[in-house]
N, C-alpha and C positions, 0 to 999 in steps of 0.2 A: 504493500500499500504506499509505504514511504518511497519507494523508488517511482511509483506512478506519479505521485504528487510531485516529486522532484523534476520528472520529464515535463509534466504539465507546466510548472513554474517556468522552466527554460523556454518552453514554446511561447508562453505568454510574454516572457521577457523580450524574446527576439521579435514577436509581433509588435509589441510597443515601441522597441527601438526602431524598426522598420518604419512604423506609423510617424515617430517624431522626426526621422530623416526625411520622410515624405513631405511633411509640412514645411520642413525647412529647405527644401529644395526649390530653387526659384522657378516661377512660371515661365514658360517659353511659347514660341508660337506653335509648336508641335503639341505640347501638352494642352493648349487651348482648343486645339482642333477636336471636334466631336459634337455630341448632342447634350444641350444644357437645358435646364428648366430654372426659371426664377421663382421667387416666393409668390407670385401671382399665377404660377401655373403656365406661364408663356414659354413655348419651346423655341430653341435658338440652335439651328444646325449650322456649324463652323466647319465647312469643307476645307481640307487641307490645302486646296488651291485658291483659297482666298474668297470664294462664293459664299454668301450668306443665305440660309434658307429660313423662313419663318412660317413653318407649317401650322396652319389653323388661326394664324393672326390676319389683322386686316390690311395692313400695310405689307409690302413686298420687300424681301431682302435683297440687297444688291452685292454687296462686299464687307468684309472686315478685316481688320489688322490688328496686330498686338506687338507693342514694343518692349514688353517685360513689365510696364507700369500702367499703361493707358490701353484700353480696349476701345476701338472705334467701330461703331456699327452704321453702315450706309444703307438708307432704305428709299423707296419710292411708294407714294400713295396714288398716283394716276399717271398715265402717258402725258408727256409733256410738262409735268411738273418738275421742279428742281430736286435733287437728292437731298435727303436730310441726313446729317451727321448727328450721331449720339456719342459722346465720349463717356465712358466708366472708367474711374481712376481707381487702381488697385488699393484696397485698405490692408487686407492681411489674407493669406492662405490658411485655412483651417483644414482638418483631417478629412472632412467629407463635404466641404464647401468652400467657396470663395466669396469675399466681401469686397464690394465696390462702392464708390460713391458716384452719384450721378451729378449732372450739371447744377442741381439745386443743392448738392451737399447731403442728399437723402441716402440711406443705406439701400444697397441692391445686393441681394444674396443669390449666387447661382450654385446650382448642384449638378452634377452629372445624372442624366435622365436614364431610366431603364427602358423607356419605351423605344420601340424600334421604327426608325424612321427611313424610308427607301427614297431612292432618287429615280425620277424618269427623265430620261434623255433622248432627244430625237431631233428631227429636222422639219422645218416647214418649208414649202416651195409652191411657186406659182407658174402659170404658163404664159400669162400675158407678156408680151415684148415691151417691157417698161423698166427703165432704169431707176432704181430707188436711190434716194438721197443718201448721202454718205454714212448717216446714222439714223436708225429707226427703233421706235420701242416694239418689244415683242411681248404680248401678253397671252398667257396659257393657262387655261383651267381644266381641273379634272374632277368628275364627280362620278357617282355610281348611279346605277339605272333606277335604285330605289329612292333618290332624292335625299341622300345624306349630304354631308357638309362637303362644299368645294373647297379643293385646294388649288392656289393658284400661284402664278409667278409672273413678275414683270420686270423687265431689264432692257437696257440699251444695248444695241446690237449693230455691227457693221452691215450696211445695206447691200445685199446682193441676193441672187435667186435661190440660194439655199441658207436659211436662217436657222441656227441651232438654238436650242432651248433645254433648260432644266429645272425640274420642278421637284420639290420635296413634299412628301405625304406619309401619313400614318400607315404602316404595313397592314394592321388590321382592319383598315376601312375598305378594302377591296378584294375581291376573290378573282385573282387572275388577270382582270380586265377592267377597264373604266371608260368613260365618255369624255372625249377630249374636244375642247373648243379653243380656238386661237385667233388672234387678231394681231395685225401689223399696223402701227401707227406712225405717222411723221408729225411729230408734235402732237397735237390733239386730234389730229385728222386721220381717220381710218382709211387705209389703203387697201388691205385684203383681209379676208377673215374666212373661217369656215361657215358655211351656210347652215348646217346643223351639226350637233355634237358627232364626232366620230369615235366609234368603238375601237380602242387600241389595246393590244396586249402589253401589260406591264413589265413582262421579263425582256423584252425586246428593245430596240431603238426604233420607234415608229416614224415613218416619213408621211407627213400629212399635207395633203393638197389644200391650198388657199385659192379663194376667188375673188374677183375685183369687189371691193366693198363700197364704192363710192356711188350712191344712188343718184339719180337725175334730180338737179335742184330746180328745174324748169317743169312746168306742168307737162305730163306725159301725153303723148299722141297714140292713139291705137295703132296707127300705121308708121312704119319706119323705126320704131323703138325696140331695143334689144330686151326682150321680156325673159327674165331667168325665173325658172321653175321654183316656187317656193313652199307650196302646198298642193297636194293631191288626194282628193277623197277625204279631206278633213285631217291628214297626216302631214308632217313636214317632210319636204323632198330631201332625197338623199344625193349627195354628189361623191363620187368615188375618185381615189387617186388614179392617175394614168388614163383617166376616161374624160370625155368632154363634159360639161356642165348640160344639164337638160334646160332647154330654152326654146323660144319661139319668136320669130320676127315675120310681121305682116306687111308685105309689099304692096305697091300700086298694082293696079289692073288684076286684083283678085288673086295674087301668088303669095304663098306662105312657105317658109323654109324654117328649118330649126333642128334640134337634136333631141333625142329620147334619153340622153345619158350613155348612149353607146353608138347608135346609128343616127346619121343625118337623114332628114326627111323633106318631102316637098308635099304640098297639096294646094287646093283652091278654097277660097273663102268669099263670102258675100255678106254685105250688112245693110240693113235697111231699117230705119226708125227703131234702132236698139236691138233688132233681131239680128243675130249672127249665126251663121251656118258654114261649117267646115265640110268639104268633100275630100276624102282620102285619096292620095296620090301614090308615090313610091318612097322607098328608103333603100339605103345601103344594106349590106348583109354581113357586116363586120361581126365577130364573135367577142364578147366581153366577160370578163370573169364575174362581174358584179352588175346587179340593177336590172336583171332580166324582167322580174316581176314588175317593177315600177314602170319599165319601159312599155310593157303590154297594157298596163292600166292607162298610161298616158295616151296610147293609141286607141284605146276604147273609149276615152273621155272625149276626144274631139267630136265623132260624129253625133253624140249626144247633146252637144252643146246648142242652146237655142237664144241666148242672151248675154250680154256683158255690161261691165260698169268699171269705171276707172276711179279709185279712192286715192287721193294723193298720188302715190308712186306705185300703186298696186293695180293690177288688173285682175279682176275676178270674172271667171267664165261660169255661167249658170247652166243648170240643167233641171228643168221643171221646178224652178224657183229655189233651188239649193246651190250652194257653191261647189262645182265640180273641181275647180282647180284655180290657184292663185299664182301669179307672177309678179315679180318685182322689176321695176324699170331700172336698168343699169347704163351708166355713161359709157359709150364705147369710144 
């Protein structure tokens, strides 16, 4: 018994000595990396490459730095706004926590969090022949299909046709996949965006197609406007990567062209006193990996249309008094 007690005392002494040495060890950039939680329960993901994630918070993390005494956190609240810098000055390092002073001199306590935060990284791309400004804002949101909390990311990026993103989220909030929405802003002006949330696998690095996000500022005309499909049979339209977006253009002399999201089509149309009629024509025969069911519904919809209405920048096609499809006007 005495021998067991002696061994226990030795182990306890070593543990206490290690703990004391740990407290005395100076904080470094490397030891600050990781996931932390403050006394208010807010999470801070400090990635080793200097990227800051704020999973579950209102603002979006941009970057962080630490010089041994001061921790700087840089955040963004909205596209086009200036970055906000918050300085936390080190007070002391405890065994299980770190104490800082904020800009008002108030105590801020950080502890290592046991929660598991994952990172989703991928790229956004677009097909339009448009040169982006040197710097744009990329905003990405991730949510579950059951309407849980959305995790988001907003950061400044170098403008080109492939824009990278990184988003931090709690691992337990999703089961393998999630719904991703994304937008690209120049200042506060939206340039490109997903038209509806895109389901992505969280273990991969998704590449997500964006579409022109600038709606017509002038009153839209039925004829000559690029109408992008936004709703079909009461459900949001889907747009798929590596495939054209579903749209409709009504031309003079009763000609109409467009795309069902895979194949291009042409047909004829007539309009008189609010009555609108489409007569099917032809279409290309391309095979696409996605969207076949939506394309079939779109082709079945046109012959059933009997009237139309434009509300602001939205064209609604009606069949027997109900909205069969809705299209939004896009500047070309």
